[in-house]
C-alpha positions in Angstrom: 11.5 25.6 -14.1 10.3 22.7 -12.0 9.0 19.6 -13.8 6.8 16.7 -12.8 7.0 13.3 -14.7 4.1 10.9 -14.5 5.6 7.4 -14.2 3.1 5.0 -12.6 -0.6 5.0 -11.6 -1.2 7.0 -14.7 -4.2 5.8 -16.7 -4.2 2.8 -14.3 -4.7 2.3 -10.6 -1.4 0.8 -9.3 2.3 1.5 -9.5 2.1 5.0 -8.0 5.2 7.0 -8.9 5.9 10.7 -9.9 9.3 12.4 -10.3 9.6 16.1 -9.3 12.6 18.0 -10.5 13.7 21.5 -9.7 17.0 23.2 -10.7 18.5 22.1 -7.4 16.5 19.0 -6.3 15.0 15.7 -7.4 12.2 14.1 -5.4 10.4 10.9 -5.9 6.8 11.0 -4.8 5.7 7.4 -4.2 7.4 4.2 -5.2 4.6 1.8 -5.7 4.3 -1.7 -7.0 2.2 -2.7 -10.0 -0.6 -5.1 -9.1 -3.1 -7.0 -11.2 -2.4 -9.3 -14.1 0.9 -11.2 -14.6 1.7 -8.7 -17.3 1.2 -5.8 -14.9 3.3 -7.4 -12.2 6.2 -8.1 -14.6 6.7 -4.4 -14.8 8.0 -4.4 -11.3 11.1 -6.2 -12.5 12.0 -3.4 -14.9 14.7 -0.8 -14.2 13.5 2.5 -12.8 13.1 5.1 -15.6 15.2 7.7 -13.9 18.7 8.1 -12.4 18.5 6.8 -8.8 21.8 8.5 -8.0 20.2 11.9 -8.6 17.4 11.4 -6.0 17.5 13.6 -2.9 14.5 12.2 -1.2 11.4 10.0 -1.4 8.0 10.9 -0.1 5.4 8.2 0.6 1.7 8.9 1.2 0.8 5.6 2.8 1.6 1.9 3.2 -0.4 0.1 0.6 2.0 -1.7 -1.7 0.9 0.1 -4.8 2.3 3.2 -3.2 5.4 1.9 -1.4 6.0 -1.6 -2.5 9.1 -1.0 -4.7 11.0 1.0 -2.1 13.3 -2.0 -1.2 14.0 -2.4 -4.9 14.9 1.3 -5.1 17.3 0.8 -2.1 18.8 -2.4 -3.6 19.5 -0.5 -6.8 21.4 2.2 -4.9 19.1 4.8 -3.2 20.4 5.8 0.3 18.5 9.0 1.1 15.6 9.7 3.4 12.0 8.3 3.0 9.5 10.7 4.4 6.3 9.3 6.0 3.8 9.7 8.9 4.3 8.0 12.3 1.6 5.4 11.6 3.0 4.7 8.2 6.4 4.2 9.8 4.9 1.4 12.0 2.8 -0.3 9.3 5.3 -0.2 6.4 7.6 -2.6 8.2 4.8 -5.2 8.3 3.9 -4.7 4.6 7.4 -4.7 3.2 8.6 -7.7 5.2 5.6 -9.7 4.0 6.1 -8.6 0.4 9.7 -9.8 0.6 8.7 -13.1 2.1 6.2 -13.7 -0.7 8.6 -12.7 -3.4 11.2 -15.1 -2.1 8.7 -17.9 -1.8 7.5 -17.3 -5.3 11.0 -17.3 -6.7 11.9 -20.5 -4.7 9.0 -22.3 -6.4 9.7 -20.9 -9.8 13.4 -21.8 -9.6 12.5 -25.4 -8.8 10.6 -25.6 -12.0 13.4 -23.9 -13.9 16.0 -26.2 -12.5 14.1 -29.2 -13.7 13.7 -27.7 -17.2 17.3 -26.6 -17.4 16.5 -22.9 -17.5 18.5 -20.1 -15.8 17.5 -19.3 -12.2 15.9 -15.9 -11.3 16.3 -13.6 -8.4 13.5 -12.3 -6.1 12.3 -8.7 -6.6 14.0 -8.0 -3.3 15.0 -9.7 0.0 14.7 -9.3 3.7 18.0 -7.5 3.8 16.8 -5.0 1.2 13.7 -4.3 3.4 16.0 -3.9 6.5 18.1 -1.4 4.6 15.0 0.5 3.6 13.6 0.7 7.1 16.7 2.5 8.2 15.9 5.4 5.9 12.5 6.2 7.4 12.0 9.9 8.4 8.8 10.6 10.3 6.7 13.7 10.4 3.2 14.2 11.9 0.1 15.6 10.2 0.3 19.4 9.8 4.1 19.6 10.5 6.1 21.6 7.9 9.5 20.2 7.3 12.3 21.0 4.7 12.9 18.1 2.3 15.6 19.9 0.3 16.8 23.5 0.2 14.0 24.4 -2.2 11.2 22.0 -1.3 9.2 21.7 1.9 6.6 19.1 2.9 3.4 18.9 4.9 1.3 15.8 5.4 -2.5 16.1 5.9 -4.9 13.3 6.9 -6.3 11.5 3.9 -8.7 9.3 5.9 -8.0 6.3 3.7 -6.1 3.9 6.1 -4.2 4.5 9.3 -1.5 7.1 8.6 -2.5 7.8 5.1 -1.8 11.3 3.9 -2.5 14.0 1.4 1.0 15.3 0.4 1.6 19.0 0.1 4.9 20.1 -1.4 5.9 23.8 -1.6 8.6 24.6 -4.2 10.6 27.8 -4.0 12.5 28.6 -7.1 13.7 31.9 -8.6 11.9 33.8 -5.8 8.7 32.2 -6.9 6.6 29.7 -4.9 4.6 26.8 -6.3 2.4 24.4 -4.3 1.9 20.9 -5.5 -0.8 18.8 -3.8 -1.1 15.0 -4.3 -4.3 13.6 -2.9 -2.9 10.2 -2.2 -5.8 7.8 -1.8 -8.7 9.8 -0.3 -10.8 8.0 2.2 -14.5 7.1 2.1 -16.3 9.4 4.5 -19.1 6.9 4.9 -16.9 4.3 6.7 -16.2 4.2 10.4 -13.0 4.5 12.4 -10.9 7.2 10.7 -11.5 10.9 10.2 -12.7 12.3 6.8 -10.0 13.6 4.4 -8.6 17.0 5.4 -9.9 20.0 3.5 -7.2 21.6 1.3 -7.9 25.1 0.0 -4.9 26.0 -2.1 -2.7 24.4 -4.7 -1.1 25.5 -8.0 -1.0 21.9 -9.3 -3.2 19.1 -8.0 -2.9 15.4 -8.6 -6.1 13.6 -7.6 -6.9 9.9 -7.5 -9.9 8.7 -9.5 -10.3 5.0 -8.5 -14.1 5.3 -8.2 -14.4 8.3 -10.5 -17.3 6.7 -12.3 -19.7 5.7 -9.5 -21.0 6.4 -6.0 -20.8 3.8 -3.2 -24.0 2.4 -1.7 -24.9 4.0 1.6 -23.4 2.6 4.8 -26.9 1.6 5.9 -27.5 -0.5 2.8 -24.1 -1.9 3.0 -24.5 -3.0 6.6 -28.0 -4.5 5.8 -26.5 -6.6 3.0 -23.6 -7.6 5.2 -26.0 -8.7 8.0 -28.2 -10.6 5.5 -25.2 -12.4 4.0 -24.0 -13.5 7.4 -27.5 -14.7 8.4 -28.1 -16.6 5.2 -24.7 -18.4 5.5 -25.5 -19.3 9.1 -28.9 -20.7 8.2 -27.6 -22.7 5.2 -24.6 -24.0 7.1 -22.1 -22.2 4.9 -18.9 -20.4 5.5 -18.3 -16.7 4.9 -15.1 -15.7 3.1 -13.8 -12.2 3.3 -10.8 -11.3 1.2 -9.5 -8.3 3.0 -6.7 -5.9 2.5 -4.3 -6.2 5.5 -4.4 -2.6 6.4 -7.7 -0.8 6.5 -10.4 -3.2 5.3 -9.5 -5.9 7.8 -9.9 -3.5 10.7 -13.1 -2.1 9.3 -14.6 -5.6 9.0 -13.5 -6.5 12.5 -15.0 -3.3 13.8 -18.5 -4.0 12.3 -18.4 -7.7 13.3 -17.8 -6.5 16.9 -20.7 -4.1 16.6 -23.0 -6.9 15.4 -21.8 -9.2 18.2 -22.6 -6.5 20.8 -26.0 -6.0 19.3 -26.7 -9.7 19.6 -27.1 -10.3 15.8 -23.8 -12.1 15.0 -24.7 -15.8 15.2 -21.4 -17.2 14.0 -19.3 -18.5 16.9 -16.0 -18.6 15.1 -14.4 -15.7 13.3 -10.9 -16.4 12.0 -8.4 -13.7 11.1 -6.2 -15.9 9.0 -3.4 -13.5 8.2 -0.2 -13.1 10.2 0.3 -9.7 8.6 -3.3 -8.7 9.2 -2.9 -9.7 12.9 0.3 -7.5 13.2 -1.3 -4.6 11.4 -4.5 -4.8 13.6 -2.3 -4.7 16.7 -0.5 -1.6 15.4 -3.9 0.1 15.1 -4.0 0.1 18.9 -0.9 2.2 19.1 -2.7 5.0 17.2 -6.2 5.2 18.7 -5.8 9.0 18.7 -6.3 8.9 14.9 -9.7 7.2 15.2 -12.7 9.5 14.8 -14.7 10.4 17.9 -18.2 9.9 16.6 -18.1 6.3 15.3 -15.5 4.7 17.7 -16.2 6.3 21.1 -17.6 3.0 22.5 -14.9 1.0 20.9 -12.1 3.1 22.5 -13.9 3.1 25.8 -14.4 -0.7 25.8 -11.2 -2.0 24.3 -8.0 -1.8 26.3 -6.2 -5.0 25.3 -7.0 -5.9 21.8 -9.5 -6.9 19.1 -10.6 -10.1 20.9 -12.0 -7.9 23.7 -14.3 -6.2 21.1 -15.1 -9.4 19.2 -14.9 -12.5 21.6 -15.4 -15.1 18.8 -12.3 -13.9 17.1 -9.4 -16.4 16.6 -6.0 -15.5 15.3 -4.4 -18.1 13.0 -0.7 -17.3 12.6 0.8 -20.7 11.4 0.2 -22.5 8.2 -1.0 -25.5 10.2 -3.7 -23.5 11.9 -4.8 -22.1 8.6 -5.1 -25.5 7.1 -7.2 -26.7 10.0 -9.8 -24.1 9.2 -10.5 -26.0 6.0 -12.0 -28.8 8.1 -14.8 -26.5 9.0 -17.6 -26.9 6.5 -20.1 -24.3 7.9 -20.7 -21.6 10.4 -17.3 -19.8 10.2 -16.3 -16.3 9.1 -12.8 -16.4 7.5 -11.0 -13.1 6.9 -7.8 -13.7 4.9 -5.4 -11.9 2.5 -4.9 -11.0 -0.2 -7.6 -8.4 -0.8 -7.7 -8.9 -4.6 -7.3 -12.7 -4.1 -4.0 -12.7 -6.0 -2.1 -14.7 -3.4 -2.1 -15.5 0.2 -4.3 -17.8 2.2 -7.6 -16.6 0.8 -7.0 -18.6 -2.4 -6.9 -21.9 -0.4 -10.2 -21.0 1.3 -11.7 -20.1 -2.0 -10.6 -23.4 -3.6 -12.3 -25.2 -0.7 -15.5 -23.2 -0.6 -16.3 -21.5 -3.9 -18.0 -24.6 -5.3 -20.4 -24.8 -2.4 -23.7 -23.0 -3.0 -24.1 -22.1 0.7 -20.8 -20.2 0.8 -20.9 -16.4 0.9 -18.0 -14.3 -0.4 -17.9 -10.7 0.8 -15.8 -8.3 -1.4 -15.0 -5.2 0.6 -12.3 -3.4 -1.6 -11.3 -2.4 -5.1 -10.5 -5.3 -7.4 -8.0 -4.5 -10.2 -8.4 -5.8 -13.7 -6.8 -9.2 -14.2 -7.2 -10.4 -10.6 -9.1 -13.3 -9.3 -11.2 -10.9 -7.2 -12.2 -8.9 -10.3 -13.2 -12.2 -12.0 -15.5 -13.0 -9.1 -17.0 -9.5 -9.0 -17.6 -9.7 -12.8 -19.6 -12.9 -12.4 -17.2 -15.6 -13.6 -18.8 -19.0 -13.3 -15.5 -20.9 -13.3 -12.1 -19.7 -12.1 -8.6 -21.3 -12.0 -7.0 -21.6 -8.6 -3.6 -23.4 -8.2 -4.0 -24.7 -11.7 -7.4 -26.3 -11.1 -10.8 -25.2 -12.4 -13.2 -24.4 -9.7 -16.9 -23.8 -10.2 -18.3 -20.6 -8.6 -21.5 -21.6 -6.9 -21.0 -19.3 -4.0 -22.9 -16.1 -3.7 -20.7 -13.1 -4.3 -21.5 -9.9 -2.4 -19.7 -6.6 -3.4 -20.0 -4.2 -0.5 -18.9 -1.0 -2.1 -19.9 1.0 1.0 -16.9 -0.6 2.8 -14.5 0.8 0.2 -11.6 2.8 1.6 -11.7 5.1 -1.4 -13.8 8.2 -1.9 -16.5 7.8 -4.5 -17.4 10.1 -7.3 -19.5 12.5 -5.3 -16.9 12.6 -2.5 -14.2 13.4 -4.9 -16.3 16.2 -6.4 -17.0 17.6 -3.0 -13.4 17.5 -2.0 -12.4 19.6 -5.0 -14.9 22.3 -4.2 -12.7 23.6 -1.3 -9.9 24.8 -3.6 -9.8 28.6 -3.9 -9.7 30.4 -7.3 -7.8 30.5 -9.4 -8.1 26.8 -9.4 -5.1 24.6 -9.6 -4.1 22.7 -12.7 -5.7 19.4 -12.2 -4.4 16.0 -13.2 -6.3 12.7 -12.6 -4.3 9.7 -11.6 -4.9 6.3 -9.9 -7.8 5.2 -12.1 -8.7 3.1 -15.0 -9.1 5.3 -18.1 -12.9 5.0 -18.4 -13.3 6.0 -14.8 -11.0 9.0 -15.3 -13.0 10.1 -18.4 -16.2 9.9 -16.5 -14.8 12.0 -13.6 -13.3 14.4 -16.0 -16.8 14.9 -17.6 -18.4 15.4 -14.1 -15.8 17.9 -13.0 -16.5 20.0 -16.1 -20.3 19.6 -15.9 -20.5 20.5 -12.2 -17.6 23.0 -11.8 -16.5 24.0 -15.3 -13.1 22.7 -14.3 -11.1 20.9 -16.9 -9.1 17.9 -15.6 -6.1 16.6 -17.5 -5.5 12.9 -17.9 -1.8 12.4 -18.4 -0.1 9.6 -20.3 2.6 7.4 -18.7 6.0 9.2 -19.1 4.4 12.6 -19.7 6.3 15.5 -18.2 4.7 18.8 -17.3 6.2 22.1 -16.3 5.1 23.6 -13.0 
């Protein structure tokens, strides 16, 4: 009998990883990085809790690091089989993993300087550029709706999840002892209120369903209210001479923000004359979006696709790309009137921390939070109302106004998750909630039973179920 073991993103949001075993095959569904507190991120260094030599294949739903960020470590530790993904994921994952390796090596370089001075043993990075290069050779691409064999007894089909470019709902069909079993993993389901991408595909059948629950306890504000607050924050910053800081996830939120800033510019309501995309990785990812315009939805992006032929600067003329460190540092000489979009999205690293250090203490600064902030991150501290934060070892007063624009979230909210589940035919699949903090899962579990009399299981890390 086939089994599924819940390894990561189980009673927490990050570290997505599930092990599917049949009598003949072993498949790893996701190979994600843990993100958040130092304690969470230390888990990335641990050995994988399964025999890598037994793996036949890996399936990846999309390119956010909490779903694919440990792939190079898996390869470094001996995996040499195929990694299945969509075409857009194929293009974006190279950007994500190369950047992750660069940051890992930089962090270890700094740490080892401190260790050397203290006479402590040196450490190795989580993985290197070579590990990433070895990983990229293993990519196997399949389009949405295409059925392909993964092993002799498991087939795969990707469906559009509407979360970020190339994101997928994963459907695995298992044939064993003349019986068939369909396992569906939602991946990260997109927020249907946002622009650019299509809504998540409707799935009608599964025997076992794994569903994310990141926002299982709440609904997002409407897009109209979100855009109103965004416009007001931009206007207030301009009138008070302050900068606007937007910590943005490289893939998804960055492009959504650029899209709406371009709309505001074309409507004549964007007064800022300088918009900086201060993220080399974000620039590369935004350029990749232009290779996949066919994945944009028709309703929201018709004028965008008709107007833009060369790139984002055509849509948003005040946009400046800052690729080098020197260019990024130069932004800090601007004391007002700029919009600065920089990674990382949870403020755990990257250039946004430098901009926060230089601007958080100013009461005319506006910080726009556009994505989920995990527990233990600087972004979560700002959202939760911290009045002082530590950045680069220095205490910084938080005098800036913090705006949390949940309507820009790339994740489905509670009502959208409930609506998505309504399409499954009866008998309903066995449902397991993943990718959520425990209290959010419990609330979604309650709502599923209240609205649909459907009991959702909340597995524990390491729990194994029979399919």
